[in-house]
N, C-alpha and C positions, 0 to 999 in steps of 0.2 A: 686889644683890639687888632684884627688883621688889617694891614694897610696894602696899597697897591704893590709896594716893594715886596712884601711877603708873598703876595700872589705870584708876582713875577719869579721869585725864588722857586716856588712849587712847580710853576710851568717849566722852568729851566731844568728841573730834576726829572720832569715827566717827558718832555719832548724827545730825549734821545731814544725812549722806548719806541716811539713810532717811527723814528729814522730807521731803527733795526727791523721793525715790522715791515716797512715799506721795501727795504732792501730785499727782505725774504720774499715778499709778494711779487716784486718785479722780477726777481730771479727765475721764477716759475712762469708768471703769467705773460711776461713780454719777452724775456731773454731766453727761456726755455733751458736753464743751466742744469736742473736737477730732474732726475726721474722719480717716480713713486717710490721705488725701493730705496734710492738714495736718501729720500726724505725720511723714510722710516729709520734708516741708519743714523741720521742726524739726531733724530728724537732719542734713540736708544743711547747714543754717545752722551747726550745732556743727561739722560735719566741715570746712568750707571757711572759717569765719571765727574761731570760738571757739578751737579746738584749735591752729591756725597762730599765732594771736597769743599764745596761753598758752605755746606753745613757745618763740616768739621772745623773750617777756618773761623766761621762765626762763633759757634758754641764755645770753642776753646779759649776765646778772649773774654768770656763772661766771668763775672765774679758771683759764684752761686751762694755765697754767704751774705751778699748784700742785696736781697730781693724783697719786693713788697708782696709778702706771701698771701696777704688778703686779697689782693688784685688777682694774683695767679690762682687762687682758690675760686674766686668769682668766675674767671675764665674757664676753669675746669668744669665748674658746675653748670656754666652755660652749655657747654659741649655735651655733658651728660643729659641735660635736660632736653637738648635737641634730638639726641639719640632715642631718649624715651618717647618723645612725640612722634618720631617717625616710625619707631617700632610699633606704637599704637595704630598709627595710620596704615602702615603695612599689614597688620594683623586683622583690622577690622574694616578696612576700606576696600571696596571691589576694585578701586583704581590703584591701590598701593601695590608696590613691587620692590623687591630687594635692589634692583638696579637703580630705580629712582631715589630710593632711600639713600644710597651712597652718594649720588650726584647732588641731591639736595642738601645733605649733610655738608658736602664740600663747599657748596654755594653759601650756605649760612654761616659757616664757622672758619673759613680760611681766607682772611684778608691779607692784602699786600702790605706787610708791616714795614719793610725796609724801604723799597723804592719810593712809595707814596708816603708811608707812615711817617718816616723820620723827618723830611722836610716839612710835612703839614704840621706835625707836632711842635717842631722848632718854631714855626711861625706863630702857632696859636698860643702855646704856653711856655715855650723855653726848654732848656736843656733837661730839666727834671722830668719833663713828660717824654722827651726822647728816650731817657733812660728806662721809663716804664714800658715803652713800646718794644724796646730792645729786649727787655725781660720776657715779654709776651711772645716775642719772636723766637727767642731760645726755647720756650716751651712748645711752640708750634713745630719747630724742627725736631725736638726730641721726642715728643709724645703724639701729637695730632697728625702729622704727616705719616709716621709709621703706623698709626691707627687706620688711617684711610687706605694705606698699602695693604693692611691686614684684610680689611673688608674687600678690597679688590682681588686679592689673592683667593679669598674664600669663594667669591663670585666665579672667578676663572676656574677654580677646581671643581666647583658644582657643574659648570657647563662642560667640562671634560668628562665628569662622571656620567652626566646625562647621555653624552655622546657615545659612551662605551657600551656596547650590547651586553646583556645578560648572559651568564654562562649557560650552556645547554646541558640538559640532564638526559642521559640514556638509561632508561628504566627497562629491565627485562620482565615480561609478564609470564608468570607461570601458572598461578591459579587466579582467574579472571577477577572474582569478587574480592578476594582478600588483597591482592596485589594493587587493584585500582584504588582501594581505600588507602593502603599504605603509601602509595605513590603520591597521592594528595597530601598526606601528612608530611612525608619526607621532603617533597618539593617545597611546601610551605617552610618547613624548618630550615632547609638549605638556603632558600632566598632570604629568610629573616637573618641567618647567619652571615650570608654574603653582604646584606645590606649593612650589618653591624660592622663588619670587617672593613668594608668600603668607606664607612663614616670615619672609623678610627684611623684608616690608611690615609683619607683625604686630609684630616686634621693634622696628622704627622707630617705629610707632605708641605701642607701650608706652613707649619712651624719651621721646617727646614728651609723652605723658600725665603721666609722672612729673615731667618738667621744669616743667610747668604746674601741678602740684599744690602748692597753698600750704603743705601740711604738710611738703613737702620743702624748698622754697627759703625758708621762714620760718626753719626751724631752722639752715639753712646761713647766713643772714644774721645770725642771732643769735650763732652761733659766730664769725663775721668780726667782729662789733661787739665781742664779749667779748676776742678776740685784740688788737684795736687799743686797747680801753679798758685792758686790763691792761698792755700794753706802754707806752703813752704817759700812763697815769695820768689818764685823764678819765672823767667820769661822764655818763650819759644826760641830756640836757635834761629838765627837768620837763614841759614841754609834750609832748615825745615820750613820756615814760614814762607820763604820765597818759592820752594817747590809746590806748596799748596796754593799759594796766590797766583802763580803762573797759569794755573788751570781754572781756579775758581773765579777769578775776576771777570772772565768773559761769560759767566753763567747766565745773568740776566739778559744780556744782549743776545745770546745764542737762543734762549728760550723765546724771546720776542721774534727773532728772526725765523724760527720754526713755526710760530703762530701765523706769521705772514705767508709762509709756504703752504701751510694747511688751508688758509682762507682762499689762496690763489687756486687751489686744487677743486674748490667748490664751485658750483654753478651759479649760487646766489651769495651776495654779500652777507646777509643774515641767513646762514646756511641752515640753522635750527628751526627756522619759522618764527612768526611773530609771537605765538603763544608761548613757546618755550623761552624765547628772549625775554618776554615779560615776566615769566616764572623766575628767570635768573636774576633779573633786576630787583624784584620784590623780595626774593630770598635774601639777596646780598644787602640791599639798603634799607629794608624795612624789617623783616622777620629777624635776622641776625642781631641787629642793634636792640630790638625790643626784648628778645630773650636776655641779652646781655645786661640790659638795663634792670630787668627784674631780679636776675641772679645777683647783680652788684648790690642792689638794695638789700636783698636777702642776706649778703655777707656782711652788711654794715658799712659799705663804702658811701662816702658823701663828699661834697665840695668838689674841688678841681679834679681829685682823683676819680670820682664818679663820672665827671664829664669826659675825662680822657678814656675811661673804660668804654663809654657808649660811642664815642667818635671813633675810636680805633675799630670797633666792630662794624662800621659803615665804610671803612676803606674799600676800595675795589678788590676784585677777585685776585687771589694769589696766582702768580705766573706758573709756579710749580705744579698746581692743580691740573693745568691743561697738559703738562708733560706727562704726568700719571694717567690722565684720562685717555690720551692718544696711545700711550704705551699699552694700556689694558683694554683698548678700543671700547670705551664706555662714555657715550654722550660727549665726545670731543667737540662736537659742533656747539653744543650748549655751553660748555665751559669756554671755548675760545671766544664766543659772543659776549660772555660775561666779562672776560678779561679785556677785550678790545673796547667794546662800547661802554662798559662800566668805568674804565679808566678815563675815557672821554668825559663822561658826565659826573664824574665823582667830585670835582672840585667845587662846583656850585652847590651840590648836595651836602658836602662837608661844611661849607661855610654856612649853609642854612641850619645844620645841626649846631654848629658853634654858636650862632646867633641866638637860636631858640633856647638852648641850654643856659647860655650867659643871661638871657632875659629872665628864664625861670628861676635862676639863682637869686 
């Protein structure tokens, strides 16, 4: 059972997030220390340096041979189920769109597993639950963050393709009746061929961008190191570990600082509007845990492991998702609201989940 001492420990772990956020907010709102371009530069620095090094440092210390693969399979199934539901919504609903599918997927599937998850699970279930959350976090950095980046890159490329004007054709007319007919056929064939080449070219460009994205290969390198280190029983040299940590340790604080900057630049505290804010809260704290519960039951999870699987899905929004949203200019207001206000209200909601699941057991 959670006591007041445990609640205090969770608050202690979460309070520094809001110190960093308020410093970022104050630096723009009242102190006017940063311009808009400088703020974009800060976010790009976090996206391309801080998060990759943080991911590498985290995944490189995992033991990939000591995993709860049934839990990881349930987590993967929940993500795939979410994608399937959103694909159907986007295909058959008049309100569905690829942009909102990406954002809702992030809201439903990317919880804050480290900053909030570790102290909450330590208080609720102990060290074994923390170990499960760390495993899920490794999967998040290795698969789900790159998958979201892949979705964002496809969207970015499609926007570029739509903005590119189609090539013009110069057709000489010799015989009126014959050439008009041939011109229609040739133009259709050329356009079809151009469309096919553009699709293939866009797909190739997205793959190249993903291969060059440090958030992708840093985590892959971290996993490769973890596999070798666990297999051959060696540790990372201190000089290498120190080089990674000196940059990665400030990652979470820098990201929260950047959210504070972003909020300060908006005209309203809830910049996305009440409707989008409610959508974000429902997606994060209701839809995500519900899908995870069904998929966990389908994979045969039960007992404390099942309860851990459901509760971790109700953690507040991952901070990294905001960094990606602002980097790719997609619903950053919605994600920032989910991070800030979701983290504020998460503790009583998580205690509610814990109590209800404990009572149901």
